[in-house]
N, C-alpha and C positions, 0 to 999 in steps of 0.2 A: 503493501500497498503506498502511494507516495502522498506527504503530509504537502497541507498549503506551507510559505516560508512562516518563521513566528521571527518577532522584532526581537535582533542583539542574538539569536541560536544560528546557528553553525546552517549552511545551504547543502544539502547533499549530491552530490556531482560527480556520478561515479569516476569517472577520468582521472578529476583531479582526487580522492579519495583515493583512489590504487595509488595517484603519484605521490600523495602524502608516507602511505604506508610505507611503500619504495624508500624514499627519503629517510623514514622514521628506525628501521630497521636497517639502513646501511649506515642510519650513527652510530649507533650503537642504545638507541634512546632506551633502556630498559632501569626496573630498577636496580638492577647491580651496575650499571651505568653510569646514574644517575647518583648511586654511593660511592662510585669509585671517584668521581669529579669533584664532590663534596667534602669525603674522607667522614670521618666517623662521628666527630666531634659536628660539624655543619649538619649534619645529614641527622641528627640525633635531634639536636636544635630546632630542627623544621618542621619535625615532626610534632616537638614542641611549642609549633607556632609561632616560633622566633627564624625571624632571616636577616638577621645583620652576619653571624656568619656565613650563611651561604651567599648572602652576597661580597663577603672580601673573601670566599673561597674561587668564587667565578669573575670576578673583576674584573683581572691584567689576563685571562686566556683565554686561547683563540681553539679551543676543544667547540665543536661542533656541540657534543651535549651539554658543554657551559654554554653555548650561547641557548639554548634551546628552554635548560634549568633556569636563566634568567627570564627567558620571552614569559615561558609557558607558569611556569611554576609559582615567580616572585615578581610577576606580573611588570617589570622592570625592561626602561627604554633602553632597546639595541639598535646598536646600527647594523644597517642595513645590510652592507655587505656580508658581516659576518653571518644574519641569516640566512642569505643567497647562497653560501657555504654549507650549511646545515640544510638545506632543502633545493637541491641544482634541479633536481625533476621538477617538481612543483614550482618551484621561483615563489619569492615573495607576492609575485604581482598574484600568484594561481592561488594562496593562500587569502590575498585578500579578497578574490572573487566568491572564496570559500567562507569569508566571516571571522576566518580565525585573527587577523592581524588590520591592523589599519596602520600608515605611513603620517607621519609628517616630516619634510623632507627624506633626511638621509637617516630617521630614527625610525624605528617600528617599537609599537605597541601590541600585549596582544589585547584581545577583544574577549577570548574565553579563556579558560583552564584547560591544556592538554597535558594529559601527564600517563605513564606507566602502571600499569594495574600487573603486581601479579598474585597469587593466594592457590591456597589448596584448599580444594573443598572435598566432599566423597565422592568425588569421582575423578581427582587428580589433579595437577597441576594446572593452572589458566596463566595466560600471558598475553592482555591486550592494552590501546591504550584507552582512554575514558578521559571526554569531556564532560566538561558544565563551565556553570557562571564563576566567574572568576570570584575569590574569596575574602575576606575582609582582609586576608593579609596583604593579597595584592592591592584591592583599594586602596585601604586603607579607611573605610568609611561601613557605615551598615549596609544589611544587606536590602536587595531590595524586595518586596514583597511578594513579586512572581522570581524569587530563585532559585535557579534549577541548581542543584548539591550535585556533588561529584559522591563518591565511594567514602562515607562514612563509617565508624565502629558497627551503628547497627546494622547496616547495609552490610557486611563482612562478617556480622551476627547471623543474618538470617542466610548466609551462600553458607555458610558453617555447618547451620543445624538442620538446614536441608534434605532428604532421600532424593538420593539421587540413581535412585536404578529407573532404566528404561522406561519413559513415560509416552505416549502416543501423543494426547492432548493437554500442554500447557496453559496455564493462565499467570501474566503475574500483572496484578493489580496495584493497581499507583506505583507504574514504574519507574517512573522521576529520569531517568538517566538512561536507566534500559541495562540498569547492571545485575537485575538475578534472571531478569531475558538472556541474556549474552549467558551463566550460569548453566540455563535450563535447555537452552541450546544443543547442548551437549550429547545429552541422556532423551530426549523428545524431537517428533515429528514436525509438529507444529509446536510454535509458541506466540498468544496473544499476549500483548502489553497495553493493558490502556492507561489512560492519567485524564483526570480533567485539566491539567496543563498541556495547552496546545505548544508549548517552550520546550517545555519537559519531552513532549514527544519527535519533536525535531531532535534535540539533542539524542535522544536514543535511536532516530533513523539513523543520526550522522554516527553514533558508535558502533551498531552494529554494519552497515557500510565498510567502514573501517578495522570490524574485524572480520569482514566479509560473511555476513549470519545475513539470515534474512528472518524479520519477524512481519507479525500482522499487530499493525500499532493503531487504536481506536482510542478518540475522545470522548470521554463522557464518567460521571461520576458512579463509583463504587463498581456495582454489578450492572449497572443499567447498559453498559456496549454490548453484552453479552446474557443477560438473559435469559436466552431463547436458545442457548448452550452446553454440554457439558464435556467436563474435565475432570482428566486424571491425575491431573496435582494442580495445585494453588496457591503459588506464594503470594505475601502481601507485605510489604513494610511498608505500612497505611501512614495518614497522616495522624498520627494518634497523641500528638501533645496537646496537653489539658489546656485550654490558656483562657482567658477571661472572655466573653461575649461583652465586651464596656465598650463604648463610642470612644474614638482616638487608637486602642488599643491596636497596634500592628499585627496581621494575620498573614502567617507566610503560607504557600501555597504548599511549600513541600513537606512542614510537620503541621497546619491544623487544618481540620476538617468540616472545622466550621460548626460542630453541635459544643454542646455544652455537654461540662465533666469528660466522662470516657464513654459517653452515646456512640463515638462512631468503632470503637472497639464490641464494643458489647454487639451490635449490629453486626460488624460481622461475621462476629463468632456466630448468633443465634439465625445469618441468613447464607450464611455462603453454602450451606449444603444443597442449595437453589441448584446450585450451577457444577455440582461434585456427581460424579458417576458412581454408581457403586460399585464401592473398595479404593474409591478415592483420594486421597490424602490432602489437606490444606493444614499449609504453615506457614504462621504470622507472629510478626515482632506486638506488643502492645502496654500501654501502660492503663492501669485501672485503681481506684480510688480506694484507699482504705476507711471506712467511716467510725465513726464514734461505735461502740458497742456491737463492730463485728470484725470479725478475722476475714482476713482477705481474703480466704479459699471460699466464704461464704457467698460475698457477690458475687466469684466468678464460675463461683461452683452453679450458682442461678444461671449461666449461661451458658453453660454445656447443657444441662437439662432442657432448657426452651432448646437449643439446638437438634435435638435429636438424633447428636453424633457421637462418636467414641470422640475422649477426650484427654488430652495431659497436659496439663500446664504447669509449667516452671518458673517460679519467681525468681529471679538472679539479681536481685535489687528491692531495696525499700528503702524511701528517699522523704524526708518532713516536707511539707510546705515549703518553707522556708529555702531549704538547699534545692527544691525543686525549680522553686522560679527565680534563683540566681542563677540557675544550670542555664535554663532557657530566656531567660532575658539577656544574659550572655551570647549564647548562641547566635541572638537576630543584630548583635554586631552593637547593642548598648551596655555601656558599662559606668561603672561610678566617676573613673576620671576623665569620660570622655563628654558625657552630658549626666550631671548630676542630679538636677529635678528630672527628664523623665527616666531616669535607675528611680528613684525612690519613689517616682508616683507608679510605672508601673510596678514595682514591688509588692506596693500596698493592694494596689488593684487585685494582683493575684492570691494575695492570703486572703483581702476578703472576699475571694470567688469563691476559695477552699471551705474559711468559717461558714460561708452560707447556705452548705452542703454540710457541714458536722466532718470534715475531712481532715483525719491523723495525719493519714500517710499514703504515699503514692507508690504501688507495686510499677515494678518494669519485668519483664519475661518475655517468653515465647510458648504459644500455643500450637501444638498438632494434634489436628481433627480430621476425622477419619469417615466415611459414609460406610455403615456396617453395610452386609448383607441382608441381615436379620434384626433383630432387634443391639441395642448399643449395650455394649458387655463390656468396655474402659473408660472408665470416669480416675483419672488418675490428675491429684491437685499439688504439688510437693515445693519445698522451697532452696532450691541451692545456692548458697551464697559464694563457696570455696572455689577451689581453681575448677575448671575441667578441661578435657583436652580435645580441642578442637581438628580437626572435623566432628561435630556431633552427628553428622547425618549418619554415618551409617549406623552408630549408636541406638539410634532412632527408629531406624529400620526393623533392623534386628532385635529390638525390644518390641515391637510391632507384631512381630513373627512368635517371638516367643510366647507374645501372651494368645494370641493365635492357636497356636501347639496346645498349649495349658490349658486354653478354654474346651479343645475337643477331650481334654483327659480326665476321667477319673483318678483319685488314687489308687485302685486299683492298677487302673492301666499304665497311671504311672511307677507304680513299683515293678511294672516287668521294664521298666528302659536303664538302659546301662546313661550313666553322667561321668563327663571327666573335668576335671578343675581348669578355667581357660588359662592360657599362657600368660596372662599377664595380672592375674591374683598370686597376694604375698599374703604368708599368715605372719602377724606380729604377736606374741605374747609377753605381757608385762607379770612381773612376780616383784614378792617383797622378798629383800637379800633372806636367804636362807630358806625359803619357802619351797620345795619342790614343783609344788602347782601354780600352774597362774591364776592372778584374780582376773584378767580380762584377755580374751582371747580377742583377735581383728582381723577381720576377711579386710585384705587392702584391694581395691581394682586399682591396677597402675592404670589404665588405659580410660575412656570413655568418661561416664560422669565422675571417674575418680573414687564409686564409691565406700566407703569403711562400713561396713557389719561388723558389730560384736558380738561373737560365739557363745554359746554357751556347751559343757562340756560334750553334750550329746551330737550337737547340729558339728562342733567344732572336727568330730573324730571322723561325724559321719563324711563331712567334705574332704579330710586328711584319708578318706580310703575311695574316693571316686577317682580310679582313675582307664576305668573303661569296662574292666574285668566283670565285674560282680554285677548285679542289677540294684536298684536301688532296695526290691525286697531285702535282697539277700543282707544287703550292708544292717537293715533296721534290724532284722532277725538278730545276725550278730550282736548288736552293741546290744537289744534288749537279753541276751542270756550275758554280755559281759558286762552291764551296769545293775545286772540281776533286778531290772524294772517289769521284761517283755518289751517281745514286738510292737504292739498296740501302745501302749505309754509311748515308747520312742518314733514311732511312728504319729501318732497325735504333737508332739513336742517339734519333729524335724520337718514334717512335708510339706506343710506353710511355709516354713522359712526356707527350705529348697525351693518351693513354685519362685520365690520372690529372688532369690539367687541367680534361680532360673531366669525370669524375667528379664533380670539388671546384667546378665552375662557373666555372671560370674561363674554360674557351669552353663556346661552345654550336653549337649546330646550326643553321643561316644557318635553315632555314626552319622 
């Protein structure tokens, strides 16, 4: 689908985009190339949004990567002759026609941010270039309300938690610069990307062309552009930021969905099942309000119940209203140093908005939903605030498969299975000096969610024997005899925990 031009967004001319790809590849303008030119100190500072070391590191350099960094990452004026060397096939004139740069005599300045992107998701390594609007670091001013964001921390998180098995038909809802759609294109026959912002769609179209990928891009709000279609996978980094709906409060298209409170996340959780094919999975990021007198999982759990879907919610962070307000006021480019009056006014409006709904905290996390073939059987809400081992997508997919395997199996059938301990699981024992028996035994997962499960005597003994040789029933009966309590007592103690260990990937079927 060819979109109409959007103000301030790059054009997608196939020949010129191909020339740009040739030049960026030849220059070595990748993540490693940029870090080599900057050096570790300047590269680390740039990750912290501090450009001075990077400007100093590239100031006197004639390297073509340095010219591209100064132009497209730092927003600095670059002599035309240096950029011509970096873009010999496209030329500066071609870059101007694409809308990437503008010239003032012999000086050239970027109109967009264009940077290398490298990541690892559940399908392996990716390596692209991503164009977006210039950020605050380059412009030195607050963001425009129709700002098109590049790849941020939330985008990276979603890409890493998404399941990456082959899917026929995928939807990226709220595609922005198109990064989730690009990830999905590697394991999907067809990818549809939707967004309410025409400028975002223009950037997504450009990025797809630069990556050599075809996307079906459509303008519209939420599920409206795809209401009559069904998808095997839906991914969404929606505009979930909870923003006061007060006059004069800036509303940024990339993060504000125009709803009060956390309504947009609720609507998506409750409504996305309408476009899921049977067995289809939806994965999204979100914020949710934690109101006085409620636990976080009560509110979000009611959304799962209303959805009619299998649901798994992981809360990764909880902020108080003041922390949340500070985060998102700064994100829009307003700081107490730059505009103290605006900072104080917006801060107060945010706190008033939360107080009006008795909000005491704001949770952030990710949601995995699945359209069941029958009745919903998965309802899981948990808080995981520690370090996880990304990408989590394979662990989530394995856990969904393990859930289905366990659902179809009675305890009697489970007793006939043979299990093995996952290769990343270790056992930790904590003893009081001089005591021969441990007071605490932990089973610790090295990958995935990095879970630590405290095991009692029977469970620790059970797991220790799971090497694929004996069946679950044989191990349980042997433990019953050893502990002198009988097999039935051990089964009642161990089997529920064993199911949890299988579901979370600490124990695996031997075959």
